C-alpha positions, -999 to 999 in steps of 0.1 A, spaced: -137 -194 -448 -138 -232 -447 -140 -252 -479 -145 -289 -487 -108 -295 -486 -102 -276 -453 -86 -300 -427 -102 -298 -393 -76 -290 -366 -98 -300 -336 -128 -320 -325 -139 -356 -332 -128 -355 -369 -94 -338 -363 -71 -341 -393 -101 -349 -416 -111 -328 -447 -145 -314 -444 -157 -333 -475 -148 -366 -456 -166 -357 -424 -199 -377 -421 -227 -354 -432 -248 -366 -403 -222 -352 -379 -222 -318 -395 -261 -317 -396 -261 -326 -359 -238 -297 -351 -261 -274 -371 -293 -287 -355 -278 -281 -320 -266 -246 -331 -231 -256 -319 -211 -225 -326 -179 -236 -307 -161 -233 -341 -178 -203 -359 -160 -210 -392 -172 -246 -392 -208 -234 -384 -206 -209 -412 -194 -236 -436 -223 -258 -427 -248 -230 -430 -235 -220 -465 -234 -256 -477 -264 -270 -460 -282 -282 -491 -251 -301 -503 -245 -316 -469 -281 -328 -468 -277 -342 -503 -246 -361 -492 -264 -375 -462 -292 -391 -483 -268 -402 -510 -279 -378 -538 -245 -362 -540 -212 -380 -540 -184 -370 -518 -160 -349 -539 -125 -361 -547 -100 -347 -523 -69 -331 -540 -39 -329 -518 -15 -301 -526 15 -313 -507 28 -349 -507 46 -342 -474 34 -351 -439 12 -322 -427 7 -310 -392 -23 -289 -383 -5 -264 -361 30 -254 -352 25 -268 -317 17 -303 -332 47 -301 -356 71 -291 -328 58 -320 -306 65 -344 -334 99 -328 -340 107 -334 -303 96 -370 -305 117 -377 -336 149 -361 -322 146 -383 -291 146 -414 -313 178 -431 -324 179 -436 -361 203 -433 -391 180 -412 -412 181 -374 -417 166 -359 -386 144 -328 -390 156 -298 -372 127 -274 -375 91 -269 -385 79 -244 -411 46 -231 -424 38 -241 -459 21 -214 -479 10 -239 -506 -12 -261 -483 -16 -239 -453 -2 -265 -428 31 -272 -411 59 -295 -422 92 -306 -408 126 -302 -425 162 -311 -420 173 -279 -439 186 -250 -417 167 -217 -419 184 -195 -444 
């Protein structure tokens, strides 16, 4: 189930927390009955009154609390593509060698530590 702090992994507002997505965009998806992303549609349906209140300025956008201070990647595929890009660069910094799923934030990160 999506929440305000859920990061979208696709679409126009990819990598944006739901609470930061313009309410007009969400209301438009709902009006068009766009169910391409069923979880997003369910979030809109369950939070419709709050989204409408945000759209007219009656409700402030909630503060977003990030759990991890690391760079997050929405999927393993995206993390591996970034890993490939970094390994092809020439630099003197530690180079990440793998991606991993973070159970704290629910996203993927890169690390230079070998898998134990």
